C-alpha positions as CSV (number, residue, x, y, z in Angstrom):
1,M,-28.2,-13.5,56.1
2,P,-30.2,-12.1,53.2
3,N,-33.9,-11.5,53.3
4,E,-35.2,-14.7,52.3
5,E,-38.7,-12.4,50.6
6,N,-35.9,-11.6,47.7
7,Y,-35.5,-15.7,47.1
8,I,-37.6,-17.1,44.9
9,V,-39.6,-21.1,45.3
10,L,-38.4,-23.4,43.0
11,T,-41.6,-24.3,41.2
12,D,-42.2,-27.4,38.7
13,D,-42.2,-27.4,35.0
14,Y,-44.5,-25.1,32.9
15,G,-45.0,-24.6,29.5
16,V,-42.8,-27.6,28.1
17,R,-44.0,-30.7,25.8
18,D,-41.2,-32.9,25.9
19,V,-37.3,-33.0,26.8
20,N,-35.1,-35.5,25.4
21,R,-32.5,-36.8,27.2
22,A,-28.6,-38.3,27.1
23,D,-28.0,-41.6,28.8
24,D,-26.6,-39.9,31.8
25,N,-29.8,-37.8,31.6
26,E,-28.3,-34.4,30.7
27,V,-31.0,-32.7,28.9
28,L,-30.3,-32.2,24.9
29,S,-33.1,-30.2,23.9
30,M,-37.1,-29.1,24.7
31,L,-39.8,-28.6,22.9
32,V,-41.7,-25.9,24.6
33,E,-44.1,-23.2,24.3
34,E,-43.3,-19.8,24.6
35,P,-45.2,-18.2,25.8
36,P,-48.3,-21.6,26.5
37,G,-50.5,-21.9,23.9
38,H,-48.5,-20.5,20.9
39,P,-47.2,-23.1,18.8
40,P,-44.2,-25.6,20.4
41,H,-41.1,-25.0,18.8
42,F,-37.3,-27.0,19.6
43,I,-34.4,-25.4,21.9
44,D,-31.3,-26.3,23.0
45,G,-30.6,-28.0,26.6
46,S,-28.2,-25.4,27.9
47,A,-28.1,-24.5,31.4
48,E,-30.0,-21.0,31.2
49,N,-32.8,-22.8,29.2
50,V,-33.0,-26.0,31.4
51,L,-33.1,-23.0,34.5
52,L,-36.2,-21.1,32.7
53,Y,-38.2,-23.8,31.7
54,L,-38.0,-26.7,33.3
55,H,-37.5,-25.0,36.5
56,E,-39.1,-21.2,35.7
57,L,-36.3,-19.2,37.1
58,K,-37.8,-16.3,35.1
59,E,-37.2,-13.7,37.4
60,F,-33.8,-15.0,38.6
61,L,-31.9,-15.3,35.2
62,D,-33.9,-11.8,34.4
63,G,-32.2,-10.5,37.8
64,K,-35.1,-9.6,39.6
65,H,-34.2,-12.4,42.4
66,G,-31.8,-14.5,44.0
67,A,-31.8,-18.5,44.2
68,L,-31.4,-19.8,47.8
69,L,-29.7,-23.3,46.8
70,S,-29.3,-24.1,51.1
71,D,-30.3,-22.5,54.0
72,D,-27.5,-24.5,56.3
73,P,-24.7,-23.6,55.4
74,H,-26.6,-20.6,53.8
75,I,-25.4,-20.9,50.1
76,S,-27.4,-18.6,47.4
77,V,-26.7,-17.2,43.7
78,K,-28.0,-13.7,42.4
79,P,-27.3,-11.9,38.8
80,S,-25.9,-9.1,39.9
81,A,-26.4,-5.7,37.8
82,S,-23.5,-6.2,35.3
83,E,-24.1,-8.5,32.4
84,S,-23.1,-11.6,33.3
85,V,-21.5,-11.1,36.9
86,Y,-23.3,-13.3,39.4
87,R,-23.2,-12.7,43.7
88,V,-22.4,-15.9,45.4
89,T,-22.9,-16.8,49.1
90,V,-21.4,-19.0,50.7
91,G,-21.9,-18.4,54.8
92,E,-21.9,-14.3,55.3
93,R,-19.5,-13.3,52.7
94,P,-20.8,-12.3,49.0
95,V,-18.3,-12.8,46.4
96,E,-19.0,-11.8,42.6
97,S,-17.7,-13.9,39.5
98,M,-16.6,-12.9,36.6
99,P,-18.2,-12.6,32.9
100,H,-16.4,-15.5,31.9
101,Q,-17.6,-18.1,34.7
102,S,-21.4,-17.4,33.9
103,D,-21.8,-20.4,32.2
104,D,-20.5,-22.4,34.9
105,V,-21.9,-20.4,37.6
106,L,-25.7,-21.6,35.9
107,H,-24.7,-25.3,35.5
108,A,-23.9,-25.0,39.2
109,V,-27.2,-23.8,40.1
110,K,-28.7,-26.2,38.0
111,D,-26.8,-28.9,40.0
112,A,-27.9,-28.1,43.2
113,I,-31.3,-28.0,41.7
114,E,-31.4,-30.7,40.3
115,N,-29.1,-33.1,41.6
116,D,-28.7,-31.7,45.5
117,D,-25.2,-31.3,44.6
118,L,-23.8,-27.7,46.0
119,D,-20.1,-28.8,45.8
120,P,-19.9,-27.2,42.1
121,I,-21.4,-23.7,43.8
122,V,-19.3,-23.9,46.5
123,E,-15.7,-24.5,44.1
124,I,-16.7,-21.6,42.1
125,Y,-16.9,-19.4,45.2
126,K,-13.6,-21.0,46.2
127,E,-12.1,-20.3,43.1
128,I,-13.0,-16.7,43.2
129,I,-11.6,-16.3,47.1
130,D,-8.4,-18.1,45.6
131,N,-7.9,-16.6,42.4
132,Q,-7.6,-12.4,43.6
133,V,-6.4,-9.2,42.3
134,R,-2.1,-9.5,42.6
135,R,-1.7,-6.9,45.0
136,D,1.8,-6.0,44.4
137,V,0.4,-5.6,40.7
138,V,-2.4,-2.9,41.7
139,N,-0.6,-1.4,44.4
140,D,2.0,-0.6,41.9
141,L,-0.5,0.8,39.6
142,I,-1.1,4.0,42.6
143,E,2.2,5.3,41.1
144,L,2.3,4.4,37.8
145,L,-1.3,5.6,36.3
146,D,-2.5,9.3,36.9
147,V,-5.7,8.8,36.8
148,L,-5.6,7.1,40.6
149,P,-5.2,9.9,42.9
150,A,-3.3,9.1,45.9
151,G,-4.8,11.4,48.5
152,R,-8.2,9.3,47.9
153,L,-6.6,5.9,48.6
154,Q,-5.4,3.9,51.2
155,V,-4.1,0.4,51.0
156,T,-5.5,-1.8,53.1
157,A,-4.9,-5.7,54.5
158,D,-8.6,-6.0,53.0
159,G,-8.2,-4.3,49.7
160,W,-8.2,-0.5,48.7
161,L,-10.3,1.8,50.8
162,I,-11.3,5.3,48.8
163,D,-12.4,8.3,50.7
164,S,-11.7,6.3,53.9
165,Y,-15.3,4.8,53.5
166,Y,-15.9,2.6,50.3
167,L,-13.7,-1.0,50.0
168,V,-13.0,-2.2,47.1
169,D,-11.5,-5.7,48.3
170,W,-8.9,-7.8,46.6
171,T,-11.9,-10.3,44.6
172,A,-13.1,-6.7,43.3
173,S,-16.5,-6.4,45.4
174,V,-17.1,-3.2,46.7
175,Y,-18.2,-2.6,50.0
176,V,-18.8,0.4,52.6
177,I,-17.4,0.4,55.9
178,E,-19.1,0.5,59.3
179,D,-18.9,0.1,62.9
180,D,-15.4,-2.0,63.8
181,R,-13.2,-1.7,60.5
182,D,-11.1,-4.6,61.9
183,S,-14.1,-6.6,61.7
184,P,-14.1,-9.5,58.8
185,D,-17.9,-9.7,58.6
186,Y,-19.4,-9.4,55.7
187,R,-23.0,-8.7,54.4
188,R,-24.2,-8.2,51.0
189,S,-27.4,-5.7,50.3
190,N,-29.8,-6.1,48.0
191,D,-29.8,-3.5,45.1
192,T,-27.9,-0.5,47.6
193,V,-26.4,0.5,50.4
194,E,-28.4,-1.2,54.0
195,V,-28.1,-0.1,57.0
196,T,-26.4,-3.1,59.2
197,D,-24.9,-3.9,62.1
198,K,-21.4,-5.2,60.1
199,S,-18.5,-3.2,59.6
200,K,-19.1,-4.1,55.7
201,E,-22.2,-4.0,53.9
202,F,-21.8,-4.7,49.9
203,V,-22.4,-1.5,47.4
204,E,-23.3,-3.1,44.0
205,L,-22.6,-1.4,40.9
206,R,-22.9,-1.9,37.4
207,A,-20.0,-2.5,34.8
208,S,-20.9,-0.8,31.3
209,H,-18.8,-3.6,29.8
210,S,-16.7,-7.0,30.7
211,P,-13.1,-5.1,31.6
212,N,-10.2,-6.2,28.7
213,R,-6.7,-7.0,29.7
214,M,-4.4,-4.0,30.2
215,T,-0.7,-3.4,29.6
216,V,1.3,-0.8,32.0
217,K,4.9,-0.5,31.4
218,R,7.0,0.5,34.7
219,P,9.3,3.4,34.3
220,D,11.8,0.6,34.1
221,G,10.5,-0.4,30.9
222,E,9.0,-4.1,32.5
223,E,5.0,-4.8,31.8
224,L,2.4,-5.3,34.1
225,I,-0.5,-7.6,32.3
226,L,-3.6,-6.9,34.5
227,G,-5.9,-10.0,33.7
228,E,-9.6,-9.7,34.3
229,R,-9.9,-9.6,37.6
230,E,-7.4,-6.7,38.0
231,M,-9.9,-4.7,35.6
232,M,-12.4,-5.1,37.2
233,F,-11.0,-4.2,40.3
234,L,-9.5,-1.2,38.8
235,S,-12.8,-0.4,37.0
236,K,-15.0,0.2,40.1
237,V,-12.3,2.2,41.7
238,K,-12.6,4.5,38.8
239,W,-16.6,4.3,39.7
240,L,-16.2,5.3,43.1
241,L,-13.6,7.9,42.5
242,E,-16.0,9.4,40.4
243,R,-19.3,7.7,41.7
244,T,-21.4,11.0,41.4
245,K,-21.1,11.1,37.4
246,Y,-22.1,7.6,36.9
247,H,-25.0,7.5,39.4
248,Q,-26.5,11.2,38.9
249,D,-28.8,10.3,41.6
250,E,-28.2,13.8,44.1
251,P,-30.2,13.0,46.9
252,F,-28.9,9.7,47.4
253,W,-25.5,10.8,47.4
254,R,-26.5,13.4,49.4
255,W,-27.8,11.0,52.3
256,N,-24.4,8.8,51.0
257,E,-22.1,11.7,52.5
258,N,-23.7,12.4,55.3
259,R,-23.4,9.3,56.4
260,R,-19.8,8.9,55.2
261,K,-19.0,11.8,57.7
262,D,-21.2,11.1,60.4
263,Y,-19.0,7.9,60.2
264,L,-15.7,9.6,60.0
265,Q,-16.5,12.0,62.7
266,D,-17.2,8.8,64.8
267,G,-14.0,6.9,64.3
């Protein structure tokens, strides 16, 4: 389970003078002080504004903390290092949303807080699992794209294994493999890699931009259209293949490379 110290406690209203609601109690607009003590002004009732002003989730929206929505079952949402991408955990396995799902995730967090309704966030989680990358399409790219060195990639049942250690799974989430390689258990770390007793540990990568669609031609002329999640999958593979270039932290990579070598020797 994630460390609950990294999750903020939901608090009372602050800095809101008035709330204009529709007949169904949805917030239309708010009269707020920003910061408190300054002249009030109106803002719209978006899910982001409601979470910020009515529930004081500034640190959640700023990416500093996650929102723990349920203890049993464990359900939590935390912003990732990439803009408009959230880490959604139901049970033990975390997955990442796509940028276009950001508003839906925030609405789901709001529903969980205000109505104790966990169904929307669980549905988003299931949608992410269901809309995995098309395995046959991305697997064909190993031969079609020269930038993918086949010697460093291994196609597994869970996803692409890079350098026998880093796994990009079919939801485009990234893990390092530890201990029992066949175990399905997952655990997300906070902002980096942590030693755990699980078989796969989450690695958070920062995507510099939202991936766009791309078309790749097969030798026979057939076109492969890559969607958003497949592009996210490939962007993370590329990042891992050139990880020391994208994250220039020599002590970290020296420590991590020693850990990788120790794991491979023990395996």
